[in-house]
C-alpha positions as CSV (number, residue, x, y, z in Angstrom):
1,X,92.3,100.4,84.0
2,X,92.2,104.3,83.8
3,X,88.5,104.3,84.5
4,X,89.0,102.1,87.5
5,X,91.7,104.4,88.8
6,X,89.5,107.5,88.5
7,X,86.5,105.7,90.1
8,X,88.7,104.6,93.0
9,X,90.0,108.2,93.5
10,X,86.4,109.5,93.4
11,X,85.3,107.0,96.1
12,X,88.3,107.9,98.3
13,X,87.5,111.6,97.8
14,X,83.9,111.1,99.0
15,X,85.3,109.3,102.1
16,X,87.9,112.1,102.6
17,X,85.4,115.0,102.5
18,X,82.9,113.0,104.7
19,X,85.7,112.4,107.2
20,X,86.5,116.0,107.4
21,X,82.9,116.9,108.3
22,X,82.7,114.2,110.9
23,X,86.0,115.1,112.5
24,X,85.1,118.7,112.8
25,X,81.7,117.9,114.3
26,X,83.3,115.5,116.8
27,X,86.1,117.9,117.8
28,X,83.5,120.6,118.5
29,X,81.3,118.2,120.6
30,X,84.4,116.8,122.5
31,X,85.4,120.4,123.4
32,X,81.9,121.4,124.3
33,X,81.0,118.3,126.4
34,X,84.4,117.1,127.7
35,X,83.4,113.5,126.8
36,X,86.3,111.1,126.4
37,X,84.3,108.8,124.2
38,X,83.8,111.6,121.7
39,X,87.4,112.5,122.0
40,X,88.2,108.8,121.1
41,X,86.0,109.1,118.0
42,X,87.6,112.3,117.0
43,X,91.1,110.9,117.4
44,X,90.3,107.7,115.6
45,X,88.6,109.5,112.7
46,X,91.3,112.1,112.6
47,X,93.9,109.3,111.9
48,X,91.6,107.9,109.3
49,X,91.3,111.3,107.7
50,X,95.1,111.7,107.4
51,X,95.4,108.2,105.9
52,X,92.6,108.7,103.5
53,X,94.2,111.9,102.2
54,X,97.4,110.0,101.6
55,X,95.6,107.2,99.9
56,X,94.0,109.6,97.4
57,X,97.5,110.6,96.2
58,X,98.7,106.9,96.3
59,X,95.8,105.4,94.3
60,X,97.1,106.5,90.8
61,X,100.5,104.9,91.4
62,X,98.9,101.4,92.0
63,X,97.7,101.3,88.4
64,X,101.2,102.0,87.0
65,X,102.5,99.1,84.8
66,X,105.3,96.8,85.9
67,X,108.7,97.8,84.4
68,X,112.2,96.3,84.4
69,X,113.2,99.0,87.0
70,X,110.1,98.3,89.1
71,X,109.3,94.6,88.7
72,X,106.6,94.8,91.4
73,X,105.4,98.3,90.3
74,X,104.0,100.2,93.3
75,X,102.0,97.3,94.7
76,X,104.3,97.0,97.8
77,X,103.5,100.7,98.6
78,X,100.0,99.7,99.3
79,X,101.0,97.0,101.7
80,X,103.5,99.4,103.4
81,X,100.7,102.1,103.5
82,X,98.3,99.7,105.3
83,X,101.0,98.7,107.8
84,X,101.5,102.4,108.7
85,X,97.7,102.9,108.9
86,X,97.3,99.9,111.2
87,X,100.2,100.9,113.5
88,X,98.8,104.5,113.8
89,X,95.3,103.3,114.6
90,X,96.6,100.7,117.2
91,X,98.9,103.3,118.9
92,X,96.1,105.9,119.0
93,X,93.6,103.4,120.4
94,X,96.2,102.1,123.0
95,X,97.0,105.7,124.1
96,X,93.3,106.5,124.6
97,X,92.8,103.4,126.7
98,X,95.7,104.5,129.0
99,X,94.3,108.0,129.1
100,X,90.8,106.8,130.2
101,X,92.2,104.5,132.9
102,X,94.2,107.4,134.3
103,X,91.1,109.6,134.3
104,X,89.1,106.9,136.2
105,X,91.9,106.8,138.8
106,X,91.4,110.5,139.4
107,X,87.7,110.4,140.1
108,X,86.1,110.1,136.7
109,X,84.3,112.7,134.5
110,X,80.7,114.0,134.9
111,X,79.1,114.8,131.5
112,X,75.7,115.4,129.9
113,X,75.0,111.8,128.9
114,X,71.7,112.7,127.1
115,X,73.6,115.3,124.9
116,X,76.2,112.7,123.9
117,X,73.6,110.0,123.2
118,X,71.8,112.3,120.8
119,X,75.0,113.3,119.1
120,X,76.2,109.7,118.7
121,X,72.8,108.7,117.1
122,X,73.3,111.5,114.6
123,X,76.8,110.3,113.9
124,X,75.7,106.7,113.5
125,X,73.0,107.6,111.0
126,X,75.4,109.8,109.0
127,X,78.0,107.0,109.0
128,X,75.3,104.5,107.7
129,X,74.6,107.0,104.9
130,X,78.3,107.4,103.9
131,X,78.8,103.6,104.1
132,X,75.9,102.9,101.7
133,X,77.1,105.6,99.3
134,X,80.7,104.2,99.2
135,X,79.5,100.6,98.8
136,X,77.3,101.7,95.9
137,X,80.2,103.4,94.0
138,X,82.8,100.8,94.8
139,X,80.7,97.8,94.0
140,X,82.7,97.1,90.8
141,X,86.1,97.7,92.4
142,X,88.4,95.4,94.3
143,X,90.9,97.3,96.4
144,X,92.6,96.7,99.8
145,X,92.6,100.4,100.4
146,X,88.8,100.7,99.7
147,X,88.2,97.6,101.8
148,X,90.0,99.3,104.7
149,X,87.9,102.5,104.2
150,X,84.7,100.6,104.1
151,X,85.7,98.7,107.3
152,X,86.4,102.1,109.0
153,X,82.9,103.4,108.2
154,X,81.4,100.1,109.3
155,X,83.2,100.4,112.6
156,X,81.9,104.1,112.9
157,X,78.3,102.9,112.3
158,X,78.5,100.2,115.0
159,X,80.5,102.0,117.5
160,X,78.5,105.2,117.3
161,X,75.2,103.2,117.6
162,X,76.6,101.3,120.6
163,X,77.9,104.4,122.3
164,X,74.5,106.2,121.8
165,X,72.6,103.3,123.3
166,X,75.1,103.1,126.2
167,X,74.7,106.7,127.1
168,X,71.0,106.3,127.4
169,X,71.6,104.0,130.4
170,X,72.7,106.5,133.1
171,X,69.2,108.0,133.0
172,X,68.0,104.6,134.4
173,X,70.6,104.6,137.1
174,X,69.2,107.7,139.0
175,X,68.1,106.9,142.5
176,X,69.7,103.5,142.4
177,X,73.1,102.2,143.7
178,X,74.4,102.3,140.1
179,X,74.3,106.0,140.1
180,X,77.7,106.0,141.8
181,X,79.1,104.6,138.5
182,X,77.9,107.6,136.4
183,X,81.2,109.7,136.7
184,X,83.1,106.7,135.3
185,X,80.6,105.8,132.6
186,X,82.1,107.9,129.9
187,X,85.5,106.3,130.4
188,X,84.1,102.7,130.6
189,X,82.4,103.2,127.3
190,X,85.5,104.7,125.7
191,X,87.7,101.8,126.9
192,X,85.2,99.1,125.9
193,X,85.0,100.7,122.4
194,X,88.7,100.9,122.1
195,X,89.1,97.2,123.1
196,X,86.6,96.3,120.4
197,X,88.4,98.3,117.7
198,X,91.9,97.3,118.6
199,X,92.1,93.9,117.0
200,X,91.4,95.1,113.5
201,X,94.4,97.4,113.0
202,X,96.6,94.6,114.5
203,X,95.2,92.2,111.9
204,X,95.7,94.7,109.2
205,X,99.4,95.1,110.1
206,X,100.0,91.3,110.2
207,X,98.3,90.7,106.9
208,X,100.0,93.6,105.1
209,X,103.4,92.6,106.6
210,X,102.9,89.1,105.0
211,X,102.2,90.8,101.6
212,X,105.2,93.2,102.0
213,X,107.5,90.1,102.6
214,X,106.0,88.6,99.4
215,X,104.3,85.7,101.1
216,X,101.8,83.6,99.3
217,X,98.0,84.2,99.7
218,X,96.1,82.4,102.5
219,X,96.8,78.6,102.6
220,X,93.1,77.7,101.7
221,X,93.2,79.9,98.6
222,X,96.5,78.3,97.5
223,X,95.4,74.8,98.1
224,X,92.1,75.3,96.1
225,X,93.9,76.8,93.2
226,X,96.7,74.2,93.3
227,X,94.1,71.4,92.8
228,X,92.2,73.3,90.1
229,X,95.3,74.1,88.1
230,X,96.7,70.6,88.5
231,X,93.4,69.2,87.0
232,X,93.6,71.6,84.1
233,X,97.2,70.5,83.4
234,X,96.2,66.9,83.4
235,X,93.3,67.6,81.0
236,X,95.9,69.1,78.6
237,X,98.2,66.1,78.8
238,X,100.7,67.7,81.2
239,X,101.7,67.4,84.8
240,X,102.0,70.4,87.1
241,X,105.4,70.4,88.7
242,X,105.2,73.5,90.8
243,X,102.8,76.4,91.6
244,X,104.4,79.6,92.9
245,X,102.2,82.4,94.1
246,X,103.2,85.9,95.4
247,X,100.8,88.5,96.5
248,X,101.5,92.1,97.5
249,X,98.7,94.7,97.8
250,X,96.2,94.1,95.0
251,X,98.7,92.5,92.7
252,X,99.3,88.7,92.4
253,X,102.0,86.9,90.5
254,X,101.5,83.2,89.6
255,X,104.0,81.0,88.0
256,X,103.1,77.5,86.9
257,X,105.8,75.0,86.1
258,X,104.7,72.1,84.0
259,X,106.3,68.8,82.9
260,X,105.5,67.5,79.4
261,X,105.6,64.0,78.1
262,X,109.0,63.5,76.4
263,X,111.3,66.4,75.5
264,X,108.9,68.1,73.1
265,X,107.3,71.4,74.4
266,X,104.7,72.8,72.1
267,X,104.0,76.5,72.5
268,X,100.4,75.9,71.4
269,X,99.9,73.6,74.5
270,X,101.3,76.3,76.8
271,X,99.1,78.9,75.3
272,X,96.1,76.6,75.8
273,X,97.0,76.2,79.5
274,X,97.4,80.0,79.8
275,X,94.0,80.6,78.2
276,X,92.3,78.1,80.6
277,X,94.1,79.0,83.8
278,X,94.0,82.8,83.6
279,X,90.2,83.2,83.9
280,X,90.3,80.9,87.0
281,X,92.9,83.3,88.6
282,X,91.0,86.4,87.6
283,X,88.0,85.1,89.6
284,X,90.1,85.3,92.7
285,X,92.4,88.3,92.2
286,X,91.8,91.7,90.7
287,X,95.3,92.1,89.1
288,X,97.1,88.9,88.3
289,X,100.1,88.1,86.1
290,X,100.4,84.5,84.9
291,X,103.6,82.7,83.6
292,X,103.6,79.1,82.4
293,X,107.1,77.5,82.2
294,X,108.3,74.0,81.3
295,X,110.2,72.1,83.9
296,X,113.9,71.9,83.0
297,X,115.2,69.9,86.0
298,X,115.2,66.1,85.8
């Protein structure tokens, strides 16, 4: 567990230092060129940088054991953290959309599209390198925070590549009726990019809110495990009475209530159930606590 914690911290630190370098480069280019698309990248990556810095400090807490005073440990902190991250990204993205619309209403913005295209190609290639590096070092880890980081770098790869390709188009507009669109091209690209990114932080907030409220995992996962656990109980001569699952962050709690034939409950039978069900759950969840209880009602 300690080795996993240190490895996760190391991966987050790589992402943090890379984010610092990218944000500084984007801020410089945004100031130099006046491009709203680059400003959008800088703002989005700046928020990611702040969140990544906090996640480096938060990661060790997520590996703390459950105690009587903290029955859920710090797992809910991860869900709360992802809610804050999603809200911040959504607010920044929404604000940038409104800013670009306002700029378009005031005549647009003339920029050096060739310069921006070259810069964005460099950013895209750099993002691909960082994404591959993070994937390599996190291949044995299962963490919602790392998943969010990897998604962020994947978005950077795709968005920077698309922006670079888009900014090569105005060169083809010269001498055509489409040349009139050139002053608005930067804002059009920024808005299109923002609308593409916006759904992900909204989904992040909804999923993390479900975990913070201690809802069960997705229905398909629950239904699959329900049938598998019921089959194992039947093979052991017992009937599954109830399956309760709670997930928050990377931690999952599973309680299986079984009904035995007659009034005799043998500890050895419950241990056998535990031995067979636990590996099944560990295939689905990184950190899982399993309890098997006899049904006392009826």
